[in-house]
N, C-alpha and C positions, 0 to 999 in steps of 0.2 A: 272480386265480387263484393258489392256493397251489402251490408247487413244492418237492419234496424236493431239498435242496442239501447237498453234502458239502464241507467245508472242511478242508484240511490245515493244521496248525500246527507251527511249528518255531522253535527258539531255541538258541543256544549262548553267549550273553553275558548278564551281569548277572542271575544266578539264573534260568536257563532255565525250570525247572518253575514258578516263581512268575510269570514272564512269560506262560507258557501259561495258567495258572490265571486270571490277570487278563483275558487275551484271551477266554477262554471266557465270562466274565461279560459282557464288552463285546459279544460276538457275541449273547448271549442278550438283550441290551437293544436290539438294532438295531430300527428301525421296521419294522412290518409283517412281523416275523420272530419265530418261536418256536423255542427250543432243544428238540429232540426227545431227543437223547442225546449224551453225551461219551464218547470212548474212554479207555482207560488211556493213560498216557504211556510212551514207550519211549525208550531211549538208543541211539545208533548212531554209527558213525564218520562223519565228514563226507564228503560227496560232493565230488570235486574236490580243492582244496588240502588237504593233510593237516596243515599247520602251524597248526591251530586246534583249539579244544576240541571234544569230542564234542557232538552235537546231542541235544536232547530234542524228541520229536515226538509228535503226537497228531492226532485229527480230531474234528470235530463234525458232527452231522446236524441241519440246520435245516429248517424249513418256512417259506418266505418268499413274499411277494407282490412283492418287488423283482425287477426285470428284471436280467439278468446284469451289464450294465455299471454299473448303479446299485449293485448289490451289490459289484462290484469297487471302485468308488469308496469305499464304506464300509470295505472291507477295507484299502485303502491308507491311509485316514485313521487307522484303528486302528494300523497299522504305524507311521505317522509319530508318533502320540501316544506310542508306545513307544520313540521315538528311532531308528527304522530308518534306516540309512545304506546306500546302494548303492555301495560303494567297489570291490568286486571280485566278478567273477562267481563264484558258489558260495562266496563268502567268509563270514566270521562275521557274525552278525546278532542283534540283540536280539529281533526277531520277524519271522517270515515267515508270511503267510497266503495260501494258494493255493486258488483255486476249482477243485476237482477234478472234480466232477460237478454238473450243473445239470439235474435231471430227466432227460428223454430228449433234451435238446437237444445238438446239435453246433454249436460255434462256432469260427471261425478267422478272426480279423482282426488288425489291428496291435496291439491291446491285450490280446486275450484268446483263448486256445485252450482249448476245453472239449470233451470230457474233457481233463484236463491231459496234455500230450504225454509226460511222463516217468513217468506212472503205472505202466506195466508194469515199470519198472526200479527202483522204490523200495519195498523191503520195509517201510520205516518209514512209508509211506503206506498200502500195501495191508493190512498187519496191523491197524492201527487201523480201517480201513474194514470189514474182516472182523469185528472186535469189535462194530462198530455195526450192521451189516446183512449177515449172512453170505450172503444170497441176492441181493446187489446185482449188477445186470447193467448194463453200459454200453450206450449207444445202438446199437452195432454187434452186440449180442448176446453179447459176451464177458463171462464172469463174473469177478468179483473173485477167486473161489476158483481159477479157472484161472490167472489172472495171478500169484497168490501162489505157486503151485506151480512156476511157470517163472521166478520172479524171482531175480536174483543175491542172494547172502547178504551183508548189510552188518553182521553181528555185532549184530543187534538184541537188546536186553535190556529186558524189561518192568520198569518202575520201580514201587515201592510207591506206593499212593495218596498224594497230597500231604496234608500235615497243616496245612491252612489254615483259619482261622475262616470 
């Protein structure tokens, strides 16, 4: 069964916009998965420690036959291929891929919480989701539009489209 899935992307190391652009291509190539749309990229202040560069963030909308944990494994493999190191909570990273929404499913186990628990607090995630699907509704009936209007400001700045071949 195909499921609509939304993935958040973030980077603040080693040419962040290029990291995200490569990650979008890798997500589009996942087995049993189709890329439906990609959001614009945004820059924002880091969450947590401020002694690091600003982040570049975006999101993608996928249609996938993968089950949530299999998709999570694929996301973590892509992060590792980009040199992701988990040295500090909310620290700098080459690539962060978060499974934000997985159809109408709600999951909460040791490895995965969906919808992503910090979704209501992240304008750099909510705005790309609005760009992708303005009528997106979470499993509890909350709309992304509502969350975006209530979200703290993180000085979000839309970036021009990347100029990659």
